[in-house]
C-alpha positions as CSV (number, residue, x, y, z in Angstrom):
1,M,143.9,-65.8,176.0
2,S,146.0,-68.7,177.6
3,F,149.8,-68.1,178.1
4,R,150.1,-70.9,175.9
5,S,148.1,-69.2,173.4
6,R,149.7,-66.1,173.6
7,L,153.0,-68.0,172.9
8,F,151.4,-69.5,170.1
9,V,150.5,-66.2,168.3
10,A,153.5,-64.4,169.4
11,F,155.9,-67.1,167.6
12,S,153.8,-67.4,164.9
13,L,153.5,-63.6,164.1
14,A,157.3,-63.6,164.8
15,V,157.4,-65.8,161.5
16,L,154.6,-64.5,159.5
17,V,155.4,-60.4,159.8
18,P,159.2,-60.5,158.3
19,L,157.8,-62.9,155.7
20,G,154.6,-60.8,154.9
21,L,156.4,-57.4,154.7
22,L,159.4,-59.1,152.5
23,A,156.6,-60.6,149.9
24,F,154.7,-57.2,150.1
25,G,158.1,-55.4,149.1
26,L,158.9,-58.0,146.4
27,R,155.5,-57.2,144.6
28,R,155.4,-53.7,145.0
29,E,159.1,-53.1,143.9
30,L,158.6,-55.9,140.7
31,S,155.3,-54.0,140.2
32,R,156.9,-50.6,140.4
33,R,160.0,-51.8,137.6
34,L,157.5,-53.3,135.5
35,T,155.5,-50.5,135.1
36,A,157.8,-47.9,134.9
37,D,159.5,-50.6,131.9
38,Y,156.1,-50.7,130.0
39,E,156.0,-46.6,130.6
40,R,159.3,-46.3,129.1
41,R,158.6,-48.7,126.3
42,V,154.8,-46.2,125.2
43,S,156.8,-43.3,125.7
44,R,159.2,-44.5,123.1
45,A,156.5,-45.6,121.2
46,V,155.0,-42.5,121.0
47,G,158.0,-40.5,120.2
48,S,158.7,-42.9,116.9
49,I,154.7,-42.5,116.0
50,R,155.4,-38.7,116.2
51,Q,158.6,-39.2,113.7
52,D,156.9,-42.0,111.5
53,L,153.7,-39.5,110.9
54,A,156.1,-36.3,110.4
55,R,157.2,-38.5,107.6
56,E,154.2,-39.5,106.5
57,S,153.2,-35.9,106.6
58,E,156.7,-34.8,104.9
59,S,155.8,-37.8,102.2
60,V,152.4,-35.7,101.4
61,A,154.1,-32.6,100.8
62,G,156.8,-33.8,98.1
63,R,153.9,-35.3,96.0
64,L,152.1,-32.0,96.5
65,A,155.1,-30.1,95.4
66,A,155.7,-32.6,92.1
67,L,151.8,-32.1,91.4
68,V,151.8,-28.0,92.2
69,G,155.3,-28.1,89.8
70,D,153.3,-30.0,87.0
71,L,150.1,-27.4,87.1
72,A,152.6,-24.2,87.1
73,A,154.0,-25.9,83.7
74,D,150.6,-27.0,82.4
75,N,149.2,-24.2,79.8
76,R,146.1,-26.6,79.7
77,F,145.6,-25.6,83.2
78,R,146.1,-22.1,82.8
79,L,143.7,-21.8,79.6
80,A,141.0,-23.8,81.9
81,A,141.6,-21.9,84.8
82,V,140.5,-18.4,82.8
83,Q,138.4,-19.5,80.4
84,R,136.2,-21.2,82.4
85,D,134.1,-22.9,79.1
86,P,132.8,-26.4,79.2
87,P,135.8,-28.4,78.0
88,S,137.9,-26.5,80.8
89,R,134.8,-27.3,83.6
90,R,135.3,-30.9,82.5
91,Y,139.2,-30.9,82.5
92,L,139.2,-29.3,86.0
93,L,136.6,-31.6,87.3
94,D,138.8,-34.7,86.1
95,Y,142.0,-33.1,86.9
96,A,142.2,-33.8,91.0
97,E,140.6,-37.6,91.1
98,G,143.0,-38.3,88.2
99,A,146.3,-36.7,89.8
100,M,145.1,-38.3,93.1
101,R,145.1,-41.8,91.8
102,L,148.3,-41.2,90.2
103,S,150.1,-39.6,93.0
104,G,148.9,-42.5,95.6
105,L,146.9,-39.7,98.1
106,A,143.6,-40.1,99.4
107,L,142.8,-36.9,99.5
108,L,143.7,-33.9,96.8
109,Q,141.3,-30.6,96.4
110,L,142.4,-27.6,94.0
111,Q,141.1,-24.0,95.4
112,D,141.9,-20.6,94.2
113,S,142.6,-17.8,96.5
114,S,138.9,-16.7,97.1
115,G,138.3,-20.9,98.7
116,R,136.5,-21.9,95.6
117,I,136.9,-25.4,94.7
118,L,137.8,-26.1,91.6
119,S,138.5,-29.7,91.8
120,S,138.0,-32.4,94.2
121,G,139.5,-36.0,93.7
122,H,137.8,-37.2,96.7
123,F,134.5,-35.9,96.7
124,R,133.5,-34.4,92.6
125,N,130.5,-32.7,94.0
126,E,132.1,-29.6,95.9
127,Y,133.0,-28.5,92.7
128,D,132.3,-24.8,92.5
129,Q,131.4,-24.4,96.2
130,L,133.4,-21.8,98.6
131,R,135.2,-24.2,101.2
132,P,138.1,-21.6,102.6
133,D,138.6,-23.5,105.8
134,L,140.3,-26.9,104.9
135,P,143.9,-24.8,103.2
136,R,143.4,-22.0,106.3
137,F,143.5,-24.5,109.0
138,V,146.0,-26.5,107.5
139,A,148.5,-23.8,106.6
140,T,148.2,-22.2,109.8
141,S,148.0,-25.4,112.4
142,G,151.6,-24.6,113.3
143,G,152.8,-28.1,113.3
144,P,154.0,-31.0,110.2
145,V,151.0,-33.2,111.2
146,T,147.2,-31.7,110.4
147,V,144.0,-34.3,111.1
148,V,140.9,-33.5,108.9
149,R,137.9,-35.3,108.2
150,T,136.0,-34.7,105.1
151,R,132.9,-35.8,102.8
152,T,133.2,-38.5,100.3
153,P,130.8,-40.4,98.4
154,E,130.7,-43.5,100.7
155,G,131.0,-41.0,103.6
156,S,133.8,-39.3,105.7
157,L,137.5,-39.8,105.7
158,L,140.4,-39.1,108.2
159,A,143.1,-38.0,106.4
160,L,146.7,-36.7,107.2
161,A,146.8,-33.4,105.5
162,R,149.4,-31.1,103.8
163,V,148.8,-27.4,101.7
164,D,150.6,-26.0,98.9
165,S,150.2,-23.1,96.6
166,F,151.5,-21.7,93.5
167,A,150.6,-19.1,91.0
168,A,149.4,-19.5,87.4
169,A,147.4,-16.9,84.3
170,G,148.0,-14.2,87.5
171,R,146.0,-15.6,90.1
172,R,147.0,-17.6,93.0
173,F,146.0,-21.1,93.7
174,T,146.2,-24.2,96.7
175,L,146.6,-27.6,96.2
176,T,145.5,-29.4,99.8
177,G,146.5,-33.5,99.7
178,G,146.2,-35.7,102.4
179,A,146.6,-39.6,103.0
180,A,144.0,-41.7,104.7
181,L,144.6,-42.4,108.7
182,E,143.0,-46.2,108.4
183,D,143.5,-48.6,110.7
184,R,146.5,-50.3,107.9
185,L,148.9,-46.8,108.6
186,L,148.1,-46.9,112.4
187,K,149.0,-50.7,112.6
188,R,152.3,-50.2,110.2
189,L,153.0,-47.0,112.8
190,S,152.8,-49.6,115.9
191,P,154.6,-52.8,115.0
192,D,154.7,-54.2,118.6
193,P,152.0,-56.6,118.7
194,D,151.8,-55.9,122.7
195,L,151.4,-52.1,121.5
196,S,148.2,-50.7,120.3
197,V,147.1,-46.9,118.5
198,A,143.9,-45.6,118.3
199,L,143.3,-41.9,116.7
200,L,140.6,-40.7,118.6
201,A,138.3,-37.6,117.6
202,P,136.9,-35.5,119.6
203,G,133.8,-37.2,121.7
204,D,135.4,-40.3,120.7
205,S,136.3,-42.6,124.1
206,L,139.3,-45.4,124.4
207,P,137.6,-48.9,124.4
208,A,137.3,-50.2,127.4
209,H,139.7,-53.7,127.9
210,S,139.6,-56.2,131.0
211,G,143.5,-56.1,131.6
212,G,144.7,-52.7,133.1
213,E,146.8,-50.9,130.4
214,V,150.0,-47.9,130.1
215,V,148.3,-45.0,128.4
216,S,150.3,-42.1,126.5
217,A,148.7,-39.8,123.6
218,L,149.8,-37.3,121.4
219,D,147.8,-34.2,120.7
220,L,147.5,-33.6,116.7
221,P,145.4,-30.5,115.3
222,Y,142.0,-31.6,113.8
223,L,139.4,-29.9,111.8
224,D,135.8,-31.8,110.5
225,L,134.2,-30.8,107.3
226,A,131.7,-33.6,107.5
227,A,130.1,-32.1,110.6
228,A,127.6,-29.2,110.4
229,T,130.0,-26.5,112.0
230,T,133.5,-26.6,111.0
231,S,135.8,-25.3,114.0
232,P,139.6,-26.3,114.6
233,D,139.4,-28.7,117.7
234,T,142.2,-31.6,118.5
235,A,142.3,-35.2,118.1
236,R,144.0,-38.1,120.2
237,L,146.7,-40.4,119.0
238,V,146.7,-42.9,121.7
239,V,149.1,-45.3,122.3
240,T,148.2,-48.2,124.7
241,Q,150.5,-50.9,126.5
242,S,148.2,-54.1,127.1
243,A,148.9,-54.9,131.1
244,G,148.4,-58.5,130.6
245,T,151.8,-59.8,130.9
246,L,152.1,-57.6,134.2
247,V,148.9,-59.1,135.6
248,A,149.3,-62.7,134.4
249,L,153.0,-61.9,136.1
250,R,151.3,-60.3,139.2
251,R,149.1,-63.1,139.8
252,S,152.0,-65.8,139.4
253,L,153.7,-64.4,141.9
254,D,151.0,-64.0,144.6
255,A,150.4,-67.6,144.0
256,W,153.9,-67.8,144.8
257,L,153.8,-65.9,148.0
258,L,150.6,-67.2,148.9
259,A,152.1,-71.0,149.0
260,A,155.4,-69.7,150.4
261,L,153.2,-68.3,153.1
262,G,150.9,-71.0,153.4
263,T,154.0,-73.4,154.2
264,T,155.6,-71.1,156.2
265,L,152.7,-70.5,158.5
266,G,152.5,-74.4,158.8
267,L,155.8,-74.8,159.6
268,A,155.3,-71.7,162.3
269,M,152.2,-73.3,163.6
270,V,154.1,-76.6,164.4
271,G,156.9,-75.0,165.8
272,A,154.7,-72.4,167.8
273,A,152.7,-75.3,169.2
274,W,156.3,-77.3,170.2
275,M,157.8,-74.4,171.7
276,S,154.7,-73.1,173.3
277,S,154.0,-76.6,174.7
278,R,157.6,-76.6,176.2
279,I,157.5,-73.3,178.1
280,S,154.0,-73.3,179.3
281,R,154.5,-76.8,180.8
282,P,155.9,-76.8,183.8
283,L,154.1,-73.0,184.3
284,T,150.7,-75.3,183.5
285,E,151.7,-77.7,186.2
286,L,153.0,-74.8,188.9
287,A,149.1,-73.6,188.2
288,E,147.5,-76.9,189.1
289,K,149.6,-77.5,192.3
290,T,148.5,-74.0,193.3
291,S,145.1,-74.0,192.6
292,A,144.6,-77.3,194.7
293,I,145.6,-74.9,198.0
294,D,142.8,-74.3,200.1
295,L,143.3,-73.6,204.1
296,D,142.7,-76.8,204.6
297,R,145.0,-78.5,202.1
298,M,148.6,-76.9,202.7
299,D,150.8,-80.3,201.6
300,Q,151.4,-79.4,198.0
301,D,155.3,-79.9,197.1
302,F,156.8,-77.3,195.2
303,S,160.5,-78.5,195.4
304,S,162.1,-78.3,191.9
305,Q,165.9,-79.2,190.5
306,R,165.8,-76.3,188.3
307,D,167.9,-73.7,188.0
308,D,166.3,-71.6,185.8
309,E,163.2,-68.9,186.0
310,I,160.1,-71.5,186.6
311,G,162.3,-73.3,189.5
312,A,162.6,-69.7,191.3
313,L,159.0,-69.4,191.0
314,S,158.5,-72.8,192.1
315,R,160.8,-72.5,195.2
316,L,158.8,-69.1,196.0
317,L,155.5,-70.6,196.0
318,G,156.5,-73.2,198.3
319,A,157.7,-70.6,200.8
320,M,154.7,-68.9,200.8
321,T,152.5,-72.2,201.0
322,E,154.3,-72.0,204.1
323,R,153.5,-68.7,205.7
324,L,150.2,-69.4,204.4
325,R,150.3,-72.8,206.8
326,L,151.8,-70.7,209.8
327,G,149.0,-67.8,209.1
328,S,146.3,-70.2,208.4
329,T,146.8,-71.6,211.9
330,R,146.4,-68.5,213.6
331,L,143.6,-67.0,211.7
332,R,141.7,-70.2,213.1
333,E,142.3,-69.1,216.7
334,A,141.8,-65.7,215.7
335,E,138.3,-66.3,214.3
336,R,137.8,-68.9,217.5
337,R,138.3,-66.3,220.0
338,L,136.7,-63.4,217.8
339,A,133.2,-66.0,217.5
340,V,133.4,-66.7,221.2
341,G,133.7,-62.4,222.0
342,D,130.5,-61.5,219.1
343,L,128.7,-64.8,221.0
344,A,128.9,-63.4,224.0
345,R,128.2,-59.8,223.1
346,Q,124.8,-61.3,221.5
347,V,124.2,-63.2,224.5
348,N,124.3,-60.1,226.7
349,H,122.2,-57.9,223.8
350,D,119.4,-60.6,223.9
351,V,119.2,-61.4,227.4
352,K,119.4,-57.5,228.4
353,N,116.4,-56.9,226.1
354,G,114.5,-60.1,227.4
355,L,115.1,-58.8,231.2
356,V,113.3,-55.4,230.2
357,P,110.0,-56.6,230.5
358,I,110.7,-58.3,233.6
359,R,112.3,-55.3,235.1
360,N,108.9,-53.2,234.1
361,V,106.6,-55.4,235.7
362,L,108.8,-55.9,238.9
363,R,109.1,-51.8,239.2
364,H,105.2,-51.9,238.8
365,F,104.6,-54.4,241.4
366,A,107.0,-52.7,243.6
367,Q,104.7,-49.1,243.3
368,V,101.6,-50.9,243.3
369,A,102.8,-52.8,247.1
370,Q,103.7,-48.9,248.2
371,E,100.8,-47.3,247.2
372,R,97.8,-50.0,246.4
373,P,98.8,-53.1,248.5
374,E,95.3,-54.1,248.3
375,T,95.5,-54.7,244.6
376,L,98.6,-56.3,244.5
377,A,97.1,-59.6,243.7
378,A,94.8,-58.1,241.0
379,V,97.7,-56.0,239.4
380,F,100.0,-59.9,239.6
381,E,97.2,-61.5,237.9
382,E,97.1,-58.8,235.0
383,R,100.9,-58.6,234.4
384,R,101.6,-62.5,234.9
385,A,101.4,-63.2,230.9
386,T,104.3,-60.8,230.5
387,L,106.1,-62.3,233.2
388,D,105.6,-65.4,231.9
389,S,106.0,-64.2,228.2
390,S,109.6,-63.0,229.3
391,V,110.4,-65.9,231.2
392,A,109.8,-68.5,228.0
393,Y,111.7,-66.0,226.2
394,L,114.7,-66.4,228.1
395,E,114.7,-70.0,228.6
396,T,114.5,-70.2,224.5
397,L,117.1,-67.8,224.2
398,A,119.1,-70.5,226.6
399,R,118.0,-73.5,224.8
400,N,119.0,-71.9,221.5
401,Y,122.1,-70.5,223.0
402,A,123.2,-73.8,224.2
403,R,123.0,-75.6,221.1
404,L,125.6,-73.0,219.4
405,S,123.6,-73.2,216.3
406,P,120.4,-71.8,217.0
407,G,117.3,-73.1,214.2
408,M,114.1,-71.7,213.1
409,S,111.1,-73.7,214.0
410,R,108.8,-72.2,211.7
411,E,104.9,-71.7,212.6
412,Q,102.4,-69.9,211.6
413,C,102.5,-66.9,213.3
414,D,99.4,-63.7,214.1
415,V,102.0,-60.7,213.3
416,N,99.3,-58.5,215.3
417,A,99.7,-60.5,218.5
418,V,103.7,-60.3,218.3
419,V,103.3,-56.8,217.9
420,E,100.7,-56.4,220.9
421,D,102.8,-58.7,223.3
422,V,106.4,-56.8,222.4
423,V,104.5,-53.4,222.8
424,R,102.8,-54.9,226.2
425,A,106.1,-55.3,227.6
426,A,108.2,-52.0,226.2
427,S,109.3,-49.4,228.5
428,P,108.5,-46.3,226.7
429,G,110.5,-44.1,229.2
430,P,109.6,-40.3,228.1
431,A,108.2,-41.5,224.8
432,T,104.3,-42.1,223.8
433,L,104.0,-45.7,222.4
434,R,101.2,-46.4,219.7
435,T,100.0,-49.1,217.8
436,S,98.2,-49.0,214.5
437,L,97.1,-52.5,213.3
438,A,95.8,-53.6,210.4
439,A,92.4,-55.9,210.9
440,H,92.1,-59.3,209.3
441,L,96.1,-59.8,208.5
442,S,97.3,-62.9,207.1
443,P,99.5,-64.6,209.1
444,V,103.1,-65.6,208.0
445,S,105.2,-68.1,208.4
446,A,108.0,-67.6,211.0
447,D,109.5,-68.7,214.6
448,R,107.7,-66.6,216.6
449,L,111.0,-65.8,219.1
450,V,112.8,-64.9,215.6
451,L,109.9,-62.8,215.1
452,R,109.8,-61.2,218.6
453,R,113.8,-60.4,218.7
454,I,113.0,-58.2,215.3
455,L,110.1,-56.2,217.3
456,E,111.8,-55.9,220.3
457,N,115.0,-54.6,218.5
458,L,113.2,-52.2,216.7
459,V,110.8,-51.0,219.6
460,V,114.3,-50.7,221.7
461,N,116.2,-48.8,219.4
462,A,113.3,-46.3,218.4
463,V,112.5,-45.5,222.8
464,E,116.0,-45.4,223.3
465,S,116.2,-42.4,220.3
466,L,113.8,-40.3,222.3
467,A,115.5,-40.8,225.7
468,S,117.4,-37.6,225.8
469,A,113.6,-35.8,224.6
470,A,111.3,-34.3,226.3
471,G,108.9,-36.8,224.9
472,G,107.8,-38.0,221.2
473,W,105.9,-40.7,219.6
474,V,107.0,-44.3,218.9
475,T,104.1,-45.9,216.2
476,V,104.2,-49.6,215.5
477,S,101.8,-50.7,212.4
478,T,101.2,-53.6,210.7
479,E,99.4,-53.6,206.8
480,P,99.2,-55.9,203.9
481,V,101.0,-55.0,200.9
482,A,101.1,-56.5,197.4
483,G,104.1,-58.9,196.1
484,D,105.6,-58.6,192.8
485,G,103.9,-61.6,191.5
486,L,105.0,-63.5,194.5
487,G,101.5,-63.7,196.4
488,P,100.6,-61.2,199.5
489,W,103.0,-59.7,201.8
490,V,102.8,-57.9,205.4
491,R,104.7,-55.1,206.4
492,I,105.4,-54.0,209.9
493,T,106.6,-50.6,210.4
494,V,108.4,-48.9,213.2
495,T,108.2,-45.1,213.1
496,D,109.8,-42.5,215.9
497,T,109.8,-38.7,216.1
498,G,113.7,-38.8,217.1
499,P,116.6,-37.2,215.7
500,G,116.8,-39.2,212.9
501,M,120.4,-40.1,211.0
502,T,122.5,-38.1,208.7
503,R,123.6,-40.4,205.5
504,A,127.1,-41.5,206.8
505,E,125.5,-43.0,210.4
506,L,122.8,-45.0,208.0
507,D,125.2,-46.3,205.7
508,R,127.3,-47.7,208.9
509,A,123.8,-48.4,211.2
510,F,124.0,-52.0,209.9
511,D,127.9,-52.9,210.8
512,D,128.2,-55.1,213.8
513,F,129.3,-52.5,216.7
514,Y,128.4,-49.4,215.6
515,T,126.3,-47.4,217.8
516,T,125.9,-43.5,218.3
517,K,124.3,-44.4,222.0
518,E,126.2,-44.1,225.1
519,G,126.6,-48.0,226.0
520,G,125.0,-49.3,223.3
521,S,126.3,-52.5,221.8
522,G,126.4,-51.9,218.4
523,L,124.5,-55.1,217.6
524,G,120.6,-54.1,217.5
525,L,120.1,-53.7,213.6
526,S,122.8,-55.9,212.4
527,I,120.9,-58.9,214.3
528,V,117.7,-57.6,212.7
529,R,118.5,-57.4,209.5
530,R,120.4,-60.8,209.8
531,L,117.3,-62.4,211.2
532,V,114.8,-60.6,208.7
533,L,117.1,-62.3,205.9
534,D,116.7,-65.7,207.6
535,L,112.6,-64.6,207.4
536,E,113.4,-64.5,203.4
537,G,111.8,-61.0,204.2
538,T,113.6,-57.6,203.3
539,L,114.3,-54.5,205.4
540,R,113.9,-50.7,204.5
541,I,115.0,-47.7,206.8
542,D,113.8,-44.1,205.9
543,T,115.8,-41.6,208.2
544,E,116.0,-37.5,207.8
545,P,118.2,-35.4,210.4
546,G,115.6,-34.0,212.2
547,A,112.7,-35.9,211.2
548,G,112.8,-39.2,213.0
549,T,113.4,-42.6,211.6
550,R,111.0,-45.0,210.0
551,V,112.0,-48.7,209.7
552,A,109.8,-51.0,207.3
553,V,110.2,-55.1,207.6
554,E,108.5,-56.9,204.6
555,L,107.7,-60.6,205.4
556,P,105.9,-63.1,202.8
557,A,102.1,-64.2,204.1
558,L,100.6,-67.0,204.1
559,A,97.2,-67.5,201.7
560,D,94.4,-68.1,203.6
561,G,94.6,-71.5,205.5
562,A,98.0,-72.1,204.2
563,A,100.0,-74.2,206.5
564,A,103.4,-73.3,207.8
565,R,106.7,-74.2,206.3
């Protein structure tokens, strides 16, 4: 990311982050306060409903008390309760229904002390059944509000029940009554249109709503007489406050906040773009001037009239450019001197390698002239080819170095023939020099002089590695190898049984001027690697201390009949 982009992002975040935090805090605080207000409203509604239910329960209790007073003073009831003849039975059957209608109750049931039903206003068919559960549960529920579900001819009835008792004709009777807990009563308990009240029996679930809700519940003792088995349980009177207003307010607030954030973002982006451009423009100009500097162009003008940090940086770059200009001049002079020294070392190394075969031949001539002078002419003819080859090699070197930029003249080279020339001209000393050449080896496209320089350096290195030993073997071999889908290759391997190299020595073997031999130039393997790369070949060395060294050169071979490049 560029400096200008980072400035743009930084300015944008500096504006948006505080605004976003403020918007988030406002939304959260507003939601918290509205939710708390809704919860207080629901809590107050629950308290009010509890009081209304208690008043309704007391109203039922008052009406039961009036009915109990009437029954206690009713002589006809006393006679009907004692005699149990058909007229009395008819009177008892009709009593609860008439009294329930007159008192405005939805449930009324008269039972004796054993729990036998003497009269039932809400379900006449329960007459003479033994059902002590209802009065016992209502009497022992422990609160002023008790909810029961009982059977009716139409189905079932959910009622707010109370119980009372009295004595008549020497016997004890209970009278259970209740007001229907229907939707009309529940709506009357909740006059607020945003509040809803639902009575949930055990197993019922609260109806799902699309908006969020604030919910509170009031637990009430509950008995279901319409079920197959009756056992006390708990019903829940659930009060819900619709959160639609809160949700709508949040959405409206979110819309306004998003609009504010969008507007601020747009303004911040414009301001940030202007500010970042103003700050980064002089830095961009400095960067363009700096990028135009190289060792051949040091004429950039970094003068500045600014008094700020950018002006100081510009003047610093100007001073640095001046130092670079002076350093470049010194560097060119040092490079020129180094190049001349490197060239001298390389010429010395190559000429010395070229003189070795001539020196060996001359020593041979001297030995023959001293021991067998009559054969000198024949030996001269035998070794003349070596002298001619070595002289031609030195002449070619001289021409190449005279140009200071020797080029390669590639031709179709017989690798085996070059190997034989190098081995024949070599001076093995205490070592035994041998060859293992593959028959029918494909030629390579190379400069014959370059290929000879490669082999001479490798053979000389191998022979010199055995100079301190009593003897050893140097083997030069050739073989064809398959390429990785790029055609055939020719591998030339020079193996010696010398002391080998350590890992540290191998890592530095290709460095210029690195040598482990006294009087060595340290250029042999460095020159070999460069020449192999010029021929588009590869070079590999395998060595271990005490196990000798194996150097493999691989060059791309020409197909049969192919011309050299």
